[in-house]
C-alpha positions as CSV (number, residue, x, y, z in Angstrom):
1,X,-41.5,-23.0,64.1
2,X,-38.9,-24.2,61.5
3,X,-39.4,-23.0,57.9
4,X,-39.1,-25.6,55.2
5,X,-35.7,-25.1,53.5
6,X,-37.2,-25.3,50.1
7,X,-39.5,-22.4,50.6
8,X,-36.8,-20.5,52.6
9,X,-34.5,-20.6,49.5
10,X,-37.3,-19.4,47.2
11,X,-38.1,-16.4,49.5
12,X,-34.4,-15.5,49.8
13,X,-34.1,-15.6,46.0
14,X,-37.1,-13.3,45.5
15,X,-35.7,-10.8,48.1
16,X,-32.3,-10.8,46.2
17,X,-34.0,-10.2,42.9
18,X,-36.0,-7.2,44.3
19,X,-32.8,-5.7,45.9
20,X,-30.9,-6.2,42.6
21,X,-33.6,-4.5,40.6
22,X,-33.8,-1.5,43.0
23,X,-30.0,-1.2,42.8
24,X,-30.0,-1.3,39.0
25,X,-32.7,1.4,38.8
26,X,-30.8,3.6,41.3
27,X,-27.6,3.4,39.3
28,X,-29.2,4.0,36.0
29,X,-29.6,7.7,36.8
30,X,-26.0,8.2,37.6
31,X,-24.9,6.3,34.5
32,X,-27.4,7.8,32.1
33,X,-24.8,10.1,30.5
34,X,-22.5,7.2,29.8
35,X,-25.4,5.2,28.3
36,X,-26.6,8.0,26.0
37,X,-27.1,6.7,22.5
38,X,-25.0,8.2,19.7
39,X,-26.7,10.7,17.3
40,X,-28.8,9.2,14.5
41,X,-29.7,11.1,11.3
42,X,-31.5,9.8,8.3
43,X,-32.7,11.7,5.2
44,X,-34.8,9.8,2.7
45,X,-34.2,11.9,-0.4
46,X,-30.7,13.4,-0.6
47,X,-31.2,14.6,-4.3
48,X,-34.6,16.2,-4.6
49,X,-35.6,17.6,-8.0
50,X,-38.4,20.3,-8.3
51,X,-40.1,21.9,-11.2
52,X,-39.4,25.3,-12.7
53,X,-42.5,26.9,-11.2
54,X,-42.3,28.4,-7.7
55,X,-43.3,26.1,-4.9
56,X,-42.5,24.5,-1.6
57,X,-40.6,21.4,-0.5
58,X,-40.6,19.5,2.7
59,X,-37.6,17.2,3.5
60,X,-38.3,14.5,6.1
61,X,-35.6,14.3,8.9
62,X,-35.4,11.3,11.2
63,X,-33.2,11.8,14.2
64,X,-33.0,11.2,17.9
65,X,-31.4,14.6,18.7
66,X,-31.3,18.3,17.8
67,X,-30.3,19.1,14.2
68,X,-29.9,22.2,12.1
69,X,-29.4,23.2,8.5
70,X,-26.1,24.7,7.3
71,X,-25.8,27.9,5.4
72,X,-26.7,28.3,1.7
73,X,-26.1,31.2,-0.6
74,X,-29.0,30.5,-3.0
75,X,-31.1,33.7,-3.2
76,X,-33.9,31.8,-4.9
77,X,-34.4,29.5,-1.8
78,X,-36.2,30.5,1.4
79,X,-35.9,28.4,4.5
80,X,-38.9,28.4,6.9
81,X,-37.2,26.5,9.8
82,X,-33.4,26.1,10.0
83,X,-33.4,23.6,13.0
84,X,-35.5,21.0,14.7
85,X,-35.4,18.3,17.4
86,X,-36.1,14.6,16.8
87,X,-38.2,13.5,13.8
88,X,-39.4,16.4,11.8
89,X,-39.3,18.3,8.5
90,X,-37.2,20.9,6.9
91,X,-39.6,23.3,5.0
92,X,-38.2,25.2,2.0
93,X,-39.8,27.6,-0.5
94,X,-38.2,28.3,-3.9
95,X,-38.8,31.0,-6.6
96,X,-39.7,30.3,-10.2
97,X,-36.7,29.4,-12.4
98,X,-37.2,31.5,-15.5
99,X,-33.7,30.9,-16.9
100,X,-32.8,28.5,-19.6
101,X,-30.7,26.2,-17.4
102,X,-31.5,24.1,-14.3
103,X,-29.9,25.3,-11.0
104,X,-28.6,23.4,-8.1
105,X,-27.9,24.2,-4.5
106,X,-26.0,22.1,-1.9
107,X,-26.5,22.3,1.9
108,X,-25.9,20.2,5.0
109,X,-28.2,18.9,7.8
110,X,-26.1,18.4,10.9
111,X,-26.8,17.0,14.4
112,X,-25.7,19.5,17.1
113,X,-24.1,17.0,19.5
114,X,-22.0,14.6,17.5
115,X,-21.9,16.5,14.3
116,X,-23.3,13.7,12.1
117,X,-24.4,15.1,8.8
118,X,-25.9,14.5,5.3
119,X,-25.4,16.6,2.2
120,X,-28.6,17.6,0.3
121,X,-28.4,18.5,-3.4
122,X,-31.5,20.3,-4.5
123,X,-32.1,20.8,-8.3
124,X,-34.7,23.0,-9.8
125,X,-35.5,22.4,-13.5
126,X,-35.6,25.3,-16.0
127,X,-38.8,24.1,-17.8
128,X,-41.4,21.5,-17.3
129,X,-39.8,18.0,-16.9
130,X,-39.3,16.0,-20.1
131,X,-38.8,12.2,-20.1
132,X,-39.2,10.6,-23.5
133,X,-37.7,7.3,-24.8
134,X,-37.2,7.1,-28.5
135,X,-38.9,3.7,-28.7
136,X,-41.9,2.2,-26.9
137,X,-40.9,-1.4,-27.6
138,X,-37.9,-3.5,-28.8
139,X,-37.5,-7.1,-29.8
140,X,-34.1,-8.6,-29.0
141,X,-32.4,-11.9,-29.7
142,X,-31.9,-14.7,-27.1
143,X,-28.2,-13.9,-26.8
144,X,-26.8,-11.8,-24.0
145,X,-26.5,-8.3,-25.5
146,X,-26.2,-4.6,-24.4
147,X,-28.9,-2.3,-25.8
148,X,-28.9,1.5,-26.2
149,X,-32.1,3.6,-26.5
150,X,-32.2,7.3,-27.2
151,X,-33.6,9.4,-24.3
152,X,-34.8,13.0,-24.3
153,X,-34.9,14.4,-20.8
154,X,-34.0,17.5,-18.8
155,X,-34.1,15.7,-15.5
156,X,-30.9,14.8,-13.7
157,X,-30.2,11.0,-13.6
158,X,-30.5,11.1,-9.8
159,X,-34.1,12.3,-10.1
160,X,-35.2,9.4,-12.4
161,X,-36.6,6.3,-10.8
162,X,-36.2,2.9,-12.6
163,X,-38.5,-0.1,-12.3
164,X,-38.7,-3.3,-14.3
165,X,-42.0,-5.3,-14.5
166,X,-41.7,-8.9,-15.7
167,X,-44.6,-10.6,-17.5
168,X,-43.6,-13.9,-15.8
169,X,-42.1,-13.8,-12.4
170,X,-40.3,-17.1,-12.9
171,X,-37.0,-16.5,-14.5
172,X,-37.1,-12.8,-13.9
173,X,-34.1,-10.5,-13.4
174,X,-32.9,-11.1,-17.0
175,X,-32.6,-7.4,-17.6
176,X,-29.6,-5.9,-15.8
177,X,-27.1,-3.1,-15.9
178,X,-29.7,-0.4,-16.5
179,X,-28.1,3.0,-16.7
180,X,-29.6,6.4,-17.4
181,X,-27.2,8.8,-19.2
182,X,-27.6,12.3,-20.5
183,X,-29.1,11.2,-23.8
184,X,-29.4,7.4,-23.6
185,X,-30.8,4.5,-21.7
186,X,-28.6,1.4,-21.7
187,X,-29.4,-2.1,-20.4
188,X,-28.3,-5.6,-20.9
189,X,-30.4,-8.7,-21.6
190,X,-29.1,-12.1,-20.3
191,X,-29.1,-15.2,-22.4
192,X,-32.6,-16.8,-22.7
193,X,-32.2,-20.5,-22.1
194,X,-35.9,-21.4,-22.2
195,X,-37.9,-22.3,-25.4
196,X,-40.3,-19.4,-25.1
197,X,-40.0,-15.7,-25.6
198,X,-40.2,-13.5,-22.5
199,X,-41.4,-10.0,-22.0
200,X,-40.5,-7.2,-19.5
201,X,-41.2,-3.5,-19.3
202,X,-38.7,-0.9,-18.2
203,X,-40.4,2.1,-16.5
204,X,-38.6,5.4,-16.1
205,X,-40.4,8.0,-13.9
206,X,-39.9,11.3,-12.3
207,X,-41.9,11.8,-9.1
208,X,-42.7,15.5,-8.4
209,X,-41.3,16.3,-4.9
210,X,-42.9,19.7,-4.5
211,X,-46.2,20.3,-2.8
212,X,-48.4,20.9,-5.9
213,X,-50.8,18.7,-7.7
214,X,-48.8,18.3,-11.0
215,X,-48.8,14.7,-12.2
216,X,-45.7,12.6,-12.4
217,X,-43.8,12.2,-15.6
218,X,-42.9,8.8,-16.9
219,X,-41.9,6.8,-20.0
220,X,-41.7,3.0,-20.8
221,X,-40.2,0.6,-23.2
222,X,-41.4,-3.0,-23.6
223,X,-38.6,-5.6,-24.2
224,X,-39.5,-8.8,-25.9
225,X,-36.7,-11.4,-26.0
226,X,-36.8,-14.3,-28.5
227,X,-36.9,-17.9,-27.3
228,X,-33.6,-19.8,-26.9
229,X,-31.8,-21.1,-29.9
230,X,-32.9,-18.5,-32.4
231,X,-29.3,-17.3,-32.7
232,X,-27.6,-20.7,-32.7
233,X,-24.9,-21.8,-30.3
234,X,-21.9,-19.5,-29.8
235,X,-18.7,-20.1,-31.7
236,X,-15.8,-21.1,-29.5
237,X,-12.8,-18.8,-30.1
238,X,-9.2,-18.8,-28.8
239,X,-7.8,-16.1,-26.6
240,X,-5.6,-14.6,-29.4
241,X,-8.7,-13.9,-31.4
242,X,-10.4,-12.1,-28.5
243,X,-7.3,-10.1,-27.8
244,X,-7.4,-8.7,-31.3
245,X,-11.1,-7.5,-31.1
246,X,-11.5,-3.7,-31.3
247,X,-12.7,-1.7,-28.3
248,X,-16.5,-1.4,-27.9
249,X,-19.4,-3.8,-27.9
250,X,-18.6,-7.4,-29.0
251,X,-21.2,-8.0,-31.8
252,X,-20.3,-11.6,-32.4
253,X,-21.9,-14.8,-31.0
254,X,-18.6,-16.1,-29.6
255,X,-17.4,-17.7,-26.4
256,X,-14.1,-18.8,-24.8
257,X,-13.1,-21.7,-22.6
258,X,-10.5,-21.3,-19.8
259,X,-9.7,-21.4,-16.1
260,X,-10.4,-18.6,-13.6
261,X,-7.1,-17.6,-12.1
262,X,-8.2,-14.5,-10.2
263,X,-11.5,-13.6,-8.7
264,X,-10.8,-10.0,-7.9
265,X,-10.6,-10.4,-4.1
266,X,-6.8,-10.0,-3.6
267,X,-5.5,-6.8,-2.0
268,X,-2.5,-7.1,-4.3
269,X,-4.3,-6.5,-7.6
270,X,-7.3,-4.5,-9.0
271,X,-10.4,-5.4,-7.0
272,X,-13.5,-6.9,-8.7
273,X,-11.5,-7.9,-11.7
274,X,-11.6,-11.5,-12.8
275,X,-8.9,-13.1,-15.0
276,X,-9.5,-16.1,-17.2
277,X,-6.5,-18.0,-18.7
278,X,-6.2,-20.7,-21.4
279,X,-3.9,-23.8,-21.5
280,X,-1.2,-21.7,-23.2
281,X,-1.0,-19.2,-20.3
282,X,-2.7,-16.5,-22.3
283,X,-5.1,-14.4,-20.2
284,X,-7.5,-11.5,-20.2
285,X,-9.5,-9.6,-17.6
286,X,-13.2,-9.2,-17.3
287,X,-15.6,-7.4,-14.9
288,X,-19.0,-8.7,-13.7
289,X,-22.4,-7.2,-13.2
290,X,-23.0,-8.2,-9.6
291,X,-21.1,-11.2,-8.1
292,X,-20.4,-14.4,-10.0
293,X,-20.3,-17.9,-8.4
294,X,-16.7,-18.5,-9.5
295,X,-13.8,-19.9,-7.6
296,X,-10.1,-19.8,-8.5
297,X,-9.2,-22.5,-11.0
298,X,-12.8,-23.2,-12.0
299,X,-13.0,-24.2,-15.7
300,X,-15.5,-21.9,-17.3
301,X,-17.3,-21.6,-20.7
302,X,-17.8,-17.9,-21.0
303,X,-20.2,-16.2,-23.5
304,X,-18.8,-12.9,-24.8
305,X,-21.5,-11.8,-27.2
306,X,-22.9,-8.4,-26.2
307,X,-20.2,-7.6,-23.7
308,X,-18.0,-4.5,-24.1
309,X,-14.2,-4.2,-24.4
310,X,-12.7,-1.3,-22.5
311,X,-9.4,-0.5,-20.8
312,X,-8.1,0.1,-17.3
313,X,-4.8,1.3,-16.0
314,X,-2.7,-0.3,-13.3
315,X,0.9,0.8,-12.5
316,X,1.1,3.0,-15.5
317,X,0.1,0.1,-17.9
318,X,-3.1,0.0,-19.8
319,X,-4.9,-3.4,-19.9
320,X,-7.9,-4.5,-21.9
321,X,-11.0,-5.6,-19.8
322,X,-14.3,-7.1,-21.0
323,X,-17.2,-5.5,-19.1
324,X,-20.9,-6.3,-18.6
325,X,-20.4,-10.0,-17.9
326,X,-23.3,-11.4,-15.9
327,X,-24.1,-14.9,-14.5
328,X,-26.0,-15.6,-17.7
329,X,-22.6,-15.3,-19.6
330,X,-21.3,-18.3,-17.6
331,X,-22.5,-21.1,-19.9
332,X,-20.8,-23.9,-17.8
333,X,-18.7,-24.0,-14.7
334,X,-17.0,-26.8,-12.9
335,X,-14.1,-27.2,-10.5
336,X,-10.8,-28.3,-12.2
337,X,-8.5,-29.9,-9.6
338,X,-6.1,-30.9,-12.4
339,X,-5.3,-27.2,-13.3
340,X,-2.0,-25.7,-12.3
341,X,-0.3,-22.5,-13.6
342,X,2.6,-23.1,-16.0
343,X,6.0,-23.4,-14.4
344,X,8.5,-20.9,-16.0
345,X,11.9,-19.4,-15.7
346,X,12.2,-15.6,-15.5
347,X,13.9,-15.5,-19.0
348,X,10.9,-17.3,-20.5
349,X,8.4,-14.6,-19.8
350,X,7.0,-12.8,-22.9
351,X,4.2,-10.3,-23.6
352,X,1.9,-13.3,-24.2
353,X,2.0,-14.0,-20.5
354,X,0.9,-10.5,-19.3
355,X,-2.0,-10.9,-16.8
356,X,-1.5,-14.7,-16.7
357,X,-0.9,-16.6,-13.5
358,X,2.5,-18.4,-13.6
359,X,4.8,-20.3,-11.3
360,X,8.4,-19.0,-11.2
361,X,10.7,-21.9,-10.4
362,X,13.8,-21.9,-8.2
363,X,13.7,-18.2,-7.1
364,X,14.9,-16.4,-4.0
365,X,14.7,-12.9,-2.6
366,X,17.8,-11.2,-3.8
367,X,18.1,-9.3,-0.5
368,X,16.6,-11.7,2.1
369,X,16.2,-9.1,4.8
370,X,13.2,-7.0,5.9
371,X,9.6,-7.3,5.0
372,X,7.7,-7.5,1.8
373,X,7.4,-3.7,2.1
374,X,10.3,-1.7,3.6
375,X,9.2,1.8,4.2
376,X,8.4,3.9,7.2
377,X,4.8,3.1,8.3
378,X,4.3,6.8,9.1
379,X,4.2,7.6,5.4
380,X,1.2,5.3,4.7
381,X,-1.0,7.8,6.7
382,X,0.1,10.9,4.7
383,X,-2.0,11.9,1.7
384,X,1.1,13.4,0.0
385,X,2.8,10.0,0.2
386,X,0.2,8.0,-1.6
387,X,2.3,7.7,-4.8
388,X,5.4,6.8,-2.9
389,X,3.8,4.0,-0.9
390,X,1.2,2.6,-3.2
391,X,3.4,-0.5,-3.8
392,X,6.8,-1.8,-3.0
393,X,9.2,-3.7,-5.4
394,X,11.4,-6.4,-3.9
395,X,13.9,-8.0,-6.3
396,X,13.9,-11.7,-6.8
397,X,16.4,-13.8,-8.8
398,X,16.3,-17.4,-10.1
399,X,18.9,-20.1,-10.1
400,X,20.0,-19.0,-13.6
401,X,20.8,-15.5,-12.4
402,X,17.9,-13.7,-14.0
403,X,15.9,-11.2,-11.9
404,X,12.7,-9.2,-11.7
405,X,10.6,-7.4,-9.0
406,X,7.9,-8.8,-6.8
407,X,5.2,-6.2,-6.3
408,X,3.4,-5.8,-3.0
409,X,0.6,-3.2,-2.6
410,X,0.3,-1.1,0.5
411,X,-3.2,-2.6,1.2
412,X,-1.7,-6.1,1.7
413,X,-2.1,-7.0,5.4
414,X,1.0,-9.2,5.6
415,X,3.3,-6.6,3.9
416,X,5.4,-6.3,7.1
417,X,6.1,-10.0,7.4
418,X,9.7,-11.1,7.0
419,X,10.7,-12.3,3.6
420,X,11.9,-16.0,3.6
421,X,15.7,-16.4,3.2
422,X,15.8,-19.7,1.2
423,X,14.6,-20.6,-2.3
424,X,11.4,-22.1,-3.8
425,X,8.6,-20.9,-6.1
426,X,6.4,-17.9,-6.4
427,X,3.0,-18.0,-8.1
428,X,1.6,-14.7,-9.3
429,X,0.3,-12.5,-12.1
430,X,2.7,-11.3,-14.7
431,X,2.3,-7.5,-15.0
432,X,4.2,-4.4,-16.3
433,X,4.8,-1.6,-13.8
434,X,5.8,1.5,-15.8
435,X,4.7,4.2,-13.4
436,X,6.5,3.7,-10.1
437,X,8.0,6.0,-7.5
438,X,10.9,3.5,-7.6
439,X,11.8,4.2,-11.2
440,X,12.6,1.5,-13.8
441,X,11.4,-1.9,-12.6
442,X,12.3,-3.8,-15.8
443,X,10.2,-5.4,-18.5
444,X,8.0,-7.5,-16.3
445,X,7.0,-7.8,-12.6
446,X,5.0,-10.4,-10.7
447,X,2.1,-9.8,-8.3
448,X,1.3,-12.5,-5.7
449,X,-2.4,-12.9,-4.9
450,X,-1.9,-14.2,-1.3
451,X,1.1,-14.9,1.0
452,X,0.9,-18.7,0.5
453,X,1.7,-18.1,-3.2
454,X,5.3,-17.2,-2.0
455,X,6.3,-20.8,-1.4
456,X,9.9,-20.1,-0.5
457,X,11.8,-22.0,2.3
458,X,12.3,-19.8,5.3
459,X,15.9,-21.1,5.9
460,X,18.8,-19.7,4.0
461,X,20.5,-23.1,4.3
462,X,17.8,-24.5,2.1
463,X,18.4,-22.1,-0.8
464,X,20.5,-22.4,-3.9
465,X,22.9,-19.6,-3.0
466,X,25.6,-18.8,-0.4
467,X,26.7,-15.4,0.8
468,X,30.2,-14.5,-0.2
469,X,30.2,-11.1,1.5
470,X,27.5,-9.0,3.0
471,X,27.0,-5.6,4.8
472,X,23.6,-5.7,6.4
473,X,24.2,-3.6,9.5
474,X,22.2,-3.6,12.7
475,X,22.3,-0.5,15.0
476,X,26.1,0.3,14.9
477,X,27.6,2.6,17.5
478,X,30.6,2.9,19.7
479,X,33.4,3.1,17.1
480,X,35.9,5.9,17.3
481,X,35.6,8.8,14.8
482,X,37.8,8.2,11.8
483,X,37.6,4.4,12.0
484,X,38.9,3.3,8.6
485,X,36.5,0.4,8.0
486,X,33.5,-1.4,9.3
487,X,33.9,-5.1,8.6
488,X,31.1,-7.0,6.8
489,X,28.4,-8.8,8.7
490,X,29.2,-11.9,6.7
491,X,32.4,-12.7,4.9
492,X,36.1,-12.0,5.2
493,X,36.9,-9.5,8.0
494,X,39.4,-7.6,5.9
495,X,36.9,-6.9,3.2
496,X,36.2,-3.2,2.8
497,X,33.2,-1.1,1.7
498,X,34.2,2.5,1.4
499,X,33.7,5.8,-0.3
500,X,36.4,7.2,-2.6
501,X,38.6,9.7,-0.9
502,X,36.9,8.7,2.3
503,X,38.4,9.7,5.7
504,X,36.7,6.9,7.6
505,X,33.5,6.5,9.7
506,X,32.1,9.1,12.0
507,X,29.3,9.4,14.5
508,X,27.9,12.6,12.8
509,X,28.0,14.2,9.4
510,X,31.6,14.9,8.2
511,X,32.7,16.0,4.8
512,X,34.2,13.0,2.9
513,X,33.5,10.8,5.8
514,X,30.9,8.1,6.2
515,X,28.4,8.4,9.0
516,X,25.6,5.9,9.9
517,X,22.0,6.9,9.6
518,X,18.6,5.2,9.9
519,X,17.0,2.9,7.4
520,X,13.6,1.3,7.1
521,X,12.9,-2.4,7.7
522,X,9.3,-3.4,7.2
523,X,9.5,-6.4,9.6
524,X,10.9,-4.4,12.5
525,X,8.5,-4.6,15.5
526,X,6.7,-1.4,16.3
527,X,5.1,1.3,14.1
528,X,8.2,3.3,13.0
529,X,10.0,0.5,11.2
530,X,13.4,2.3,11.7
531,X,16.7,0.6,12.4
532,X,19.0,3.3,13.7
533,X,22.6,3.8,12.6
534,X,22.5,1.0,10.0
535,X,23.1,2.6,6.6
536,X,26.1,4.4,5.1
537,X,25.6,8.1,4.5
538,X,27.9,10.4,2.5
539,X,27.4,14.0,1.3
540,X,30.3,14.5,-1.1
541,X,29.4,13.6,-4.7
542,X,29.9,14.5,-8.3
543,X,31.0,12.9,-11.6
544,X,33.5,10.1,-11.0
545,X,32.9,9.7,-7.2
546,X,31.9,6.2,-6.1
547,X,31.3,3.6,-3.4
548,X,33.9,0.7,-3.6
549,X,34.1,-2.8,-2.3
550,X,37.6,-4.4,-2.1
551,X,39.5,-7.4,-0.7
552,X,37.1,-10.1,-1.6
553,X,38.3,-13.4,-3.1
554,X,36.3,-15.7,-5.3
555,X,38.9,-18.5,-5.4
556,X,37.2,-21.9,-5.7
557,X,33.9,-20.4,-6.8
558,X,32.9,-21.5,-10.3
559,X,29.2,-20.8,-10.3
560,X,27.0,-17.8,-10.9
561,X,27.8,-14.6,-8.9
562,X,25.3,-11.8,-8.2
563,X,25.5,-8.3,-6.7
564,X,22.8,-6.9,-4.4
565,X,22.5,-3.4,-2.9
566,X,20.0,-0.9,-1.8
567,X,20.4,2.9,-2.2
568,X,18.6,6.2,-2.0
569,X,19.6,9.9,-2.3
570,X,18.2,12.7,-0.2
571,X,15.7,14.8,-2.1
572,X,14.9,18.5,-1.6
573,X,12.2,20.9,-2.6
574,X,14.5,22.8,-5.0
575,X,16.6,21.6,-7.9
576,X,19.3,20.2,-5.6
577,X,19.4,16.9,-3.9
578,X,21.6,13.8,-4.0
579,X,23.0,12.1,-7.2
580,X,20.7,10.2,-9.4
581,X,22.8,8.4,-12.1
582,X,25.2,5.7,-11.3
583,X,27.0,2.7,-12.9
584,X,28.0,-0.7,-11.6
585,X,31.6,-1.5,-12.6
586,X,34.1,-4.2,-11.8
587,X,37.9,-4.5,-11.8
588,X,40.6,-7.1,-11.0
589,X,43.5,-4.7,-10.6
590,X,41.9,-1.4,-9.5
591,X,43.1,0.3,-12.7
592,X,41.0,-1.2,-15.5
593,X,37.3,-1.0,-15.0
594,X,34.4,-2.7,-17.0
595,X,30.8,-1.6,-16.8
596,X,28.0,-4.0,-16.0
597,X,25.0,-1.6,-16.0
598,X,23.8,1.9,-15.5
599,X,21.0,2.6,-12.9
600,X,19.1,5.5,-11.4
601,X,18.1,6.0,-7.8
602,X,15.3,8.2,-6.5
603,X,15.0,10.7,-3.7
604,X,14.0,9.9,-0.1
605,X,10.5,11.3,0.5
606,X,10.2,14.7,2.0
607,X,7.1,16.6,3.2
608,X,4.7,17.6,0.4
609,X,6.7,15.9,-2.3
610,X,4.7,13.4,-4.2
611,X,6.5,12.5,-7.5
612,X,10.0,11.0,-8.0
613,X,10.4,10.2,-4.3
614,X,10.4,6.9,-2.4
615,X,9.5,6.1,1.2
616,X,12.5,3.9,1.6
617,X,15.7,2.6,-0.1
618,X,15.3,0.9,-3.5
619,X,16.8,-2.6,-3.9
620,X,18.9,-3.6,-6.9
621,X,20.3,-6.9,-8.0
622,X,22.7,-7.6,-11.0
623,X,24.2,-10.8,-12.4
624,X,28.0,-10.5,-12.3
625,X,30.1,-11.6,-15.3
626,X,31.9,-15.0,-15.2
627,X,35.2,-13.2,-15.5
628,X,35.0,-12.6,-11.8
629,X,34.9,-16.3,-10.9
630,X,37.9,-18.0,-9.2
631,X,39.9,-14.8,-8.7
632,X,42.0,-13.8,-5.7
633,X,40.5,-10.3,-5.4
634,X,37.6,-8.7,-7.1
635,X,36.6,-5.0,-6.9
636,X,33.1,-3.6,-7.4
637,X,32.3,0.1,-7.5
638,X,29.0,2.1,-7.8
639,X,30.1,5.2,-9.6
640,X,28.3,8.5,-9.9
641,X,28.4,9.2,-13.6
642,X,27.2,12.8,-13.9
643,X,26.0,15.7,-11.8
644,X,22.3,15.2,-12.3
645,X,20.4,15.2,-9.0
646,X,17.3,13.1,-8.1
647,X,15.3,16.3,-8.6
648,X,16.7,16.8,-12.1
649,X,18.9,19.7,-11.3
650,X,22.7,19.9,-10.6
651,X,24.1,18.4,-7.4
652,X,25.0,20.9,-4.8
653,X,28.5,19.8,-4.1
654,X,29.6,19.1,-1.4
655,X,26.2,19.2,0.3
656,X,24.5,16.4,-1.7
657,X,23.7,13.2,0.1
658,X,23.4,9.6,-1.0
659,X,23.0,6.4,1.1
660,X,23.8,2.8,0.8
661,X,21.8,0.5,3.1
662,X,22.9,-3.0,2.0
663,X,25.7,-4.5,-0.1
664,X,26.3,-8.2,-0.8
665,X,27.7,-10.7,-3.3
666,X,26.2,-14.2,-3.5
667,X,27.1,-17.3,-5.5
668,X,25.2,-20.4,-6.4
669,X,26.0,-23.5,-4.4
């Protein structure tokens, strides 16, 4: 008898499902170890506070595995059970505290398999808990203000619970920024925009966590805020007025109007810090309570009354910041598609532009090789190298020959991308970097907020300068020891870059000789960012010794010349190390030398050295004098001007070592 194909397919499908299910159940046992869930561990109260009288305490532990309590040296604490499995409780007993001070003990609860843990900080008070606010009620104006109430308590802040009850649920959350200090309660009231007063009660309480019947301790203050308009509209002030206000609470009904240029989300500047800027490119920073619905370039009317002026430090420079700005301080906000940062030349920057977002016109990377950060990526993982790698300065120059440094933080994800070789514009915040592992970075630096802000053409042919001569070596090997010269990578083949009294180039360290050693290039593929045998290395230094470039003609060149190089000296753990102090000098005849500038280099990082070391070579750029234009042969030397080492001591001659990783001269087209 033939079976209907339709029912045959249904039966086969059911048989396949049963077999699949049985196979799954059979394999589950063999795979159970692989499917084991990771440890979970939750402790509801990590900072319990108990009274001075003797008592007991139970700490709830939620877990899916075995756990245990770590050791504690507190003689006044007895542990009933030191371990458990799954959800349970840790039972503790404590003696009476008859001293005049509270006491605290810390211990850990740890899972036995994965070692997941939580730290518990148990505090026992010295006397009965006190929680007393100096006022029971307060009436405040409709303006946004910060308020401070005296508080008498012996309870740690972590043990005090805070709750706010609003008389009207509609329009609630107008009390923010509540903070319990040692002797004060502070909070902020937002601007009241409705035509009725509003009332809220702040409740502070201490819930007894011991297993006795003592009642909780609490204190309250009722806040009544006046209806809108009782203070009048704020007075619009300019940015110069705000910048002159003293530190502390702003006790004036004032506001400002400007454009938001930074919303505190960039990895290349201080997080959670907004910057507002006026039409004159004057700017100041502010911090928000919670998040603000602001986008870059929004035009904002910002109420400052009741906020507080403080300072923060970045790169060794102290900046003013206005704190306690909430959404209620944003009186109006609207997109401003017509806004654009001011276009400036480097020589037009002043202190009035600090923290402002500007567009630098007609700029290029002085050394268009490597990434935005050229240091060995290994150092970013070492705690002792934090100072040396927190940011990287890359020199930029404009078409007029002026220069400054572009700053890139270690946290920037694109820091290893290749810098563009042409010219264009850079948009960024004007800052001052006074505390840098790389030493003097000049009067101003610029911080880009995103990579697209570096709007420079990738092609060198589309820049405003040409390379006259350049030594930017790749891995260089295979030359005979004593080779008198390695020709430039760009420029006349007879041009020379040597060390005074040099005996040529060698494959290994030789006194008075030059041997090639590694240097770091951020854009090199792989994690080590090392280019082998690519930088000049010499270990014979002292006052009057120098690097020298020769046999380079500038005939026919009548525009601006610039010099670029990168250098570092080897550091050491003692007072020795390579030379620190150099000068840039030029000559037309090799006999008469003129000085352009003095400069200092820092030491290459070594293990456990934190200050005064770098994780790569420092780049320099200098405008050369017009006297060098249209000449048959110009000579440039980098001269060691004293015996001071990068560690501050005397150079250990002849063992001190200094390196040169790049050398070039460019001219404007």
